[in-house]
C-alpha positions as CSV (number, residue, x, y, z in Angstrom):
1,M,0.2,0.0,0.1
2,S,1.4,3.4,-0.9
3,D,1.4,6.2,1.8
4,D,-1.6,8.0,0.3
5,T,-3.6,4.8,0.9
6,N,-2.1,4.3,4.6
7,K,-3.3,7.9,5.6
8,N,-6.7,6.6,5.5
9,L,-5.9,3.8,8.0
10,R,-6.3,4.2,11.5
11,I,-4.3,2.4,14.2
12,L,-4.9,2.4,17.9
13,I,-2.0,1.9,20.0
14,V,-2.4,0.7,23.5
15,D,0.6,0.5,26.3
16,D,0.7,1.7,29.5
17,V,4.4,2.7,29.0
18,S,4.7,6.0,27.2
19,I,8.1,5.5,25.8
20,N,6.8,2.2,24.1
21,I,3.9,4.1,22.7
22,Q,6.6,6.8,21.0
23,V,8.9,3.9,19.7
24,I,5.9,2.1,17.9
25,A,4.6,5.5,16.6
26,N,7.9,6.5,15.2
27,I,8.1,3.4,13.4
28,L,4.6,3.4,11.9
29,K,5.1,7.1,10.8
30,K,7.5,5.6,8.1
31,D,4.4,4.3,6.5
32,G,1.9,7.2,6.8
33,Y,-0.5,5.7,9.1
34,Q,-3.0,7.6,11.4
35,M,-2.4,6.7,15.0
36,S,-4.3,7.1,18.3
37,Y,-3.0,6.1,21.6
38,A,-4.5,4.7,25.0
39,Q,-2.4,3.9,28.1
40,S,-5.0,1.4,29.6
41,G,-7.3,-1.2,28.7
42,K,-10.4,0.6,29.8
43,A,-9.2,3.8,27.9
44,A,-8.8,1.6,24.7
45,L,-12.3,0.3,25.0
46,V,-13.7,3.5,25.4
47,K,-11.7,4.8,22.3
48,S,-12.7,1.8,19.9
49,N,-16.2,2.5,21.0
50,F,-16.3,6.1,19.7
51,Q,-13.8,5.9,17.1
52,D,-13.4,3.5,14.1
53,F,-9.9,1.7,14.0
54,D,-8.5,-0.6,11.2
55,L,-6.0,-2.3,13.7
56,I,-5.1,-2.4,17.3
57,L,-1.7,-3.0,18.5
58,L,-2.3,-4.1,22.3
59,D,0.2,-4.5,25.2
60,V,-0.4,-7.6,27.2
61,M,1.1,-6.7,30.3
62,M,-1.0,-3.8,31.8
63,P,-2.4,-3.1,35.4
64,E,-6.1,-3.4,36.0
65,M,-6.9,-4.8,32.9
66,N,-4.5,-6.9,30.9
67,G,-4.5,-7.2,27.0
68,F,-5.9,-10.6,26.8
69,E,-9.0,-9.4,28.8
70,V,-9.1,-6.4,26.5
71,C,-9.2,-8.4,23.6
72,I,-12.1,-10.7,24.6
73,Q,-14.2,-7.7,25.4
74,L,-13.3,-6.0,22.0
75,K,-14.4,-9.4,20.2
76,Q,-17.8,-9.6,22.1
77,E,-18.7,-6.2,20.8
78,L,-20.5,-5.8,17.3
79,K,-18.5,-2.7,16.4
80,T,-15.0,-4.0,17.4
81,K,-15.1,-7.7,17.0
82,D,-13.6,-7.6,13.4
83,I,-10.7,-5.2,14.1
84,P,-7.3,-7.4,13.8
85,V,-5.4,-7.1,17.2
86,I,-1.8,-7.6,17.2
87,F,-0.4,-8.5,20.7
88,L,2.6,-6.5,22.0
89,T,4.4,-8.9,24.5
90,A,7.7,-9.5,26.1
91,K,6.8,-13.1,26.5
92,S,7.3,-15.5,23.6
93,D,6.3,-18.6,25.3
94,T,3.9,-21.0,23.7
95,E,1.4,-20.8,26.4
96,S,1.3,-16.9,26.2
97,I,0.9,-17.3,22.3
98,V,-1.8,-19.5,22.6
99,R,-3.6,-17.5,25.1
100,G,-3.4,-14.6,22.9
101,F,-4.9,-16.3,19.9
102,E,-7.7,-17.8,22.1
103,A,-8.5,-14.4,23.2
104,G,-9.0,-13.4,19.4
105,G,-5.8,-12.0,18.8
106,A,-4.7,-11.9,15.0
107,D,-0.9,-11.8,15.5
108,Y,1.9,-10.9,18.2
109,V,5.2,-8.9,18.1
110,T,7.9,-9.3,20.8
111,K,9.5,-6.6,22.6
112,P,11.9,-5.1,22.2
113,F,10.5,-4.2,18.8
114,N,12.2,-4.7,15.3
115,G,10.9,-1.9,13.0
116,V,11.1,-4.1,9.9
117,E,9.1,-7.0,11.6
118,L,6.7,-4.5,13.0
119,L,5.7,-2.9,9.8
120,A,5.5,-6.1,7.8
121,R,3.0,-7.5,10.3
122,V,1.1,-4.4,10.6
123,K,0.8,-4.5,6.5
124,T,0.1,-8.1,6.3
125,R,-2.7,-7.9,9.0
126,L,-4.1,-4.7,7.3
127,D,-3.9,-6.1,3.9
128,L,-5.9,-9.2,5.0
129,K,-8.5,-7.0,6.6
130,R,-8.9,-5.2,3.2
131,S,-9.3,-8.3,1.3
132,Q,-11.8,-9.6,3.9
133,E,-13.8,-6.5,3.4
134,A,-13.5,-6.6,-0.3
135,L,-14.6,-10.2,-0.2
136,K,-17.5,-9.4,2.1
137,S,-18.6,-6.6,-0.2
138,A,-18.5,-8.6,-3.2
139,Y,-20.7,-11.3,-1.4
140,Q,-23.0,-9.0,-0.3
141,K,-23.6,-7.6,-4.2
142,L,-23.6,-11.4,-5.2
143,K,-26.4,-12.0,-2.8
144,A,-28.3,-8.8,-3.8
145,T,-27.9,-9.9,-7.4
146,N,-29.1,-13.3,-6.8
147,E,-32.1,-12.0,-4.8
148,K,-33.1,-10.0,-7.7
149,L,-32.6,-13.0,-10.1
150,L,-34.7,-15.2,-8.1
151,K,-37.5,-12.6,-7.8
152,S,-37.1,-12.1,-11.6
153,Q,-37.6,-15.8,-12.2
154,E,-40.5,-16.2,-9.7
155,K,-42.1,-13.0,-11.3
156,L,-41.5,-14.9,-15.0
157,E,-43.0,-18.1,-13.6
158,M,-46.0,-16.5,-12.1
159,V,-46.5,-14.6,-15.7
160,A,-46.1,-18.1,-17.5
161,R,-48.8,-19.5,-15.2
162,T,-51.2,-16.8,-15.4
163,D,-53.8,-15.6,-17.7
164,T,-52.8,-12.0,-18.7
165,L,-56.6,-10.8,-18.7
166,T,-58.2,-12.3,-15.6
167,K,-55.2,-13.0,-13.6
168,L,-56.3,-16.6,-13.0
169,S,-54.4,-19.6,-13.8
170,N,-54.0,-20.5,-17.1
171,R,-54.3,-24.0,-19.0
172,F,-50.5,-24.8,-18.2
173,D,-50.8,-24.1,-14.4
174,I,-54.2,-26.0,-13.9
175,I,-53.1,-28.9,-16.0
176,E,-49.9,-29.2,-13.7
177,K,-52.3,-28.8,-10.5
178,M,-54.4,-31.5,-12.1
179,E,-51.6,-34.0,-12.1
180,N,-50.6,-33.2,-8.8
181,E,-54.0,-33.8,-7.7
182,K,-54.2,-37.1,-9.4
183,I,-50.8,-38.3,-7.6
184,R,-52.5,-37.3,-4.3
185,F,-55.6,-39.3,-5.2
186,E,-53.7,-42.5,-5.8
187,R,-52.1,-42.1,-2.5
188,S,-55.0,-41.1,-0.5
189,Q,-58.1,-42.3,-2.5
190,K,-59.8,-38.9,-1.8
191,P,-61.9,-37.6,-4.5
192,F,-61.5,-34.6,-6.4
193,S,-63.9,-33.0,-8.9
194,F,-63.9,-30.7,-11.9
195,I,-66.4,-27.6,-12.8
196,L,-66.4,-26.5,-16.4
197,C,-68.5,-23.2,-16.7
198,D,-69.3,-21.1,-19.8
199,I,-70.8,-17.4,-20.2
200,D,-74.0,-17.6,-21.5
201,N,-74.5,-15.6,-24.8
202,F,-71.1,-14.2,-24.5
203,K,-70.9,-13.3,-27.9
204,L,-73.7,-10.9,-27.7
205,F,-71.6,-8.8,-25.2
206,N,-68.9,-8.3,-27.9
207,D,-71.1,-7.7,-30.8
208,Q,-73.4,-5.0,-29.0
209,Y,-70.8,-3.2,-26.6
210,G,-67.5,-4.2,-28.1
211,H,-64.5,-6.3,-27.1
212,D,-63.8,-4.0,-24.0
213,C,-67.2,-5.2,-22.6
214,G,-66.3,-8.7,-23.2
215,D,-63.2,-8.3,-21.3
216,F,-65.0,-6.4,-18.5
217,V,-67.5,-9.7,-18.3
218,L,-64.5,-11.9,-18.3
219,V,-62.8,-10.0,-15.4
220,S,-65.8,-9.5,-13.4
221,L,-66.8,-13.0,-13.4
222,A,-63.2,-14.2,-12.7
223,E,-63.2,-11.9,-9.6
224,R,-66.4,-13.3,-8.5
225,I,-65.6,-17.1,-9.0
226,R,-62.2,-16.7,-7.3
227,S,-64.0,-14.9,-4.2
228,R,-66.4,-17.8,-3.6
229,V,-64.1,-20.8,-3.8
230,R,-61.8,-22.2,-1.0
231,K,-58.0,-21.2,-0.9
232,Q,-56.9,-24.8,-2.1
233,D,-59.3,-24.7,-5.2
234,G,-57.8,-24.1,-8.5
235,V,-59.6,-21.6,-10.7
236,S,-58.3,-21.1,-14.4
237,R,-59.4,-19.3,-17.5
238,W,-59.7,-22.7,-19.7
239,G,-60.2,-20.8,-22.9
240,G,-62.4,-17.9,-24.5
241,E,-65.4,-17.6,-22.1
242,E,-64.8,-20.8,-20.4
243,F,-63.6,-21.4,-16.7
244,L,-62.3,-24.5,-15.2
245,L,-62.3,-25.1,-11.6
246,L,-60.1,-28.1,-9.7
247,L,-61.7,-29.0,-6.4
248,P,-59.5,-31.2,-4.1
249,E,-61.1,-33.7,-1.8
250,T,-64.5,-33.0,-3.2
251,D,-67.0,-35.4,-4.5
252,L,-69.7,-35.1,-7.3
253,E,-72.3,-33.7,-4.8
254,G,-69.8,-31.3,-3.3
255,G,-69.1,-30.2,-6.7
256,R,-72.8,-29.6,-7.6
257,I,-73.5,-27.6,-4.5
258,L,-70.5,-25.1,-5.4
259,A,-71.5,-24.9,-9.1
260,E,-75.3,-24.1,-7.8
261,S,-73.9,-21.4,-5.4
262,L,-71.6,-19.9,-8.2
263,R,-74.5,-20.1,-10.6
264,E,-76.7,-18.1,-8.2
265,T,-74.0,-15.6,-7.3
266,V,-73.6,-15.0,-10.9
267,S,-76.9,-14.6,-12.1
268,S,-78.5,-12.5,-9.0
269,N,-75.6,-9.7,-9.3
270,C,-76.2,-6.6,-11.2
271,Y,-73.4,-5.6,-13.8
272,E,-73.0,-2.2,-15.3
273,Y,-70.7,-1.4,-18.1
274,D,-70.6,2.2,-19.6
275,E,-74.1,2.9,-18.3
276,H,-75.4,-0.3,-19.9
277,K,-76.8,-2.6,-17.5
278,L,-75.8,-6.3,-18.3
279,E,-77.6,-9.5,-17.5
280,I,-75.2,-12.4,-17.1
281,T,-75.7,-16.0,-16.6
282,M,-73.5,-19.0,-16.7
283,T,-74.0,-22.9,-17.3
284,F,-72.1,-25.4,-15.6
285,G,-70.7,-29.0,-16.1
286,V,-69.5,-31.0,-13.1
287,S,-67.5,-34.2,-12.9
288,S,-65.6,-36.3,-10.5
289,F,-62.3,-38.0,-11.1
290,S,-62.3,-41.9,-10.3
291,Q,-59.6,-44.7,-11.2
292,I,-61.6,-45.7,-14.2
293,E,-61.0,-42.5,-16.0
294,N,-58.0,-40.2,-16.7
295,I,-57.8,-36.6,-16.1
296,E,-58.6,-35.9,-19.8
297,Q,-61.6,-38.0,-20.1
298,C,-63.1,-36.6,-16.6
299,I,-62.8,-33.2,-18.1
300,K,-64.4,-34.3,-21.4
301,M,-67.1,-35.7,-19.0
302,A,-67.5,-32.1,-17.7
303,D,-67.5,-30.8,-20.9
304,S,-70.4,-32.8,-22.0
305,A,-72.4,-32.1,-18.9
306,L,-71.9,-28.2,-19.7
307,Y,-73.0,-28.6,-23.4
308,K,-75.9,-30.7,-22.3
309,G,-76.8,-27.7,-19.8
310,K,-76.6,-25.3,-22.9
311,S,-79.2,-27.7,-24.7
312,L,-81.6,-27.5,-21.6
313,G,-81.6,-23.5,-21.8
314,K,-78.6,-22.6,-19.8
315,N,-78.2,-20.9,-16.6
316,C,-78.0,-24.5,-15.1
317,V,-75.9,-26.9,-13.2
318,V,-75.6,-30.7,-15.0
319,L,-73.7,-33.4,-13.3
320,S,-71.8,-35.8,-15.6
321,G,-73.4,-39.1,-16.1
322,T,-76.8,-37.9,-15.5
323,D,-79.4,-38.6,-18.2
């Protein structure tokens, strides 16, 4: 690092002996570091709490609170736990060195100081700290990028599974849910049913009032249907003016009850588009899945029931398998 870079790096020197502080300061001045001083462990803790330091040079043998105790407290505080600490010690025995590392120290320098060694160890710790900070910053940026990509992927998947006009499930999504429901049926033998429903005389809305009116009708009915079903029920725009409902753990009678409720709700509500009052009804076909059919056949059964309802005069519910 150049002197211009070093002048932005702050080092706290902690030693109860003034001459030691002066010796260290004279050595570090050669590389242009900013320096602060403390002559006790308590003073060091106070200073490190109020100022930001890149490195702490910490004497071990001090009265009241030794260097090991100071280091332990530094490592317990969020603000100071990542500041590297180099111990200054006259002891070079293995026990003292191990104790220093156990307290959270990053390195140690023995007294009397060798200027070249001290500068080298300081530079190494500061370079390592700078690298760790750069790595942490890069990781945070990568994490943020990944989160954005994940959200974008989730949004794209939602778009791929959603009908753009009604915001209901599209065919792709509901077919996947059907396959999952079939797997659950094979495991639990709990029935599930389909309701296929169609807006009566839908073409008249488009012909008389325009396609925007047709879109209004589709959106209005989509919201009404969605508000009347359970959370676990699947509601999809099957195509054109048709909606398909997937009802987990529901038998044919349960499907009939819901379809009748929906039929009543649709026909009894008032709809107004561009000051025109619209009379809207729907016809419903209901089928229930069993082991003798596959999903496609079961949907065809609901479709047949639906078109039987159309032939009977519309605005009704017909169950599959009824004459």
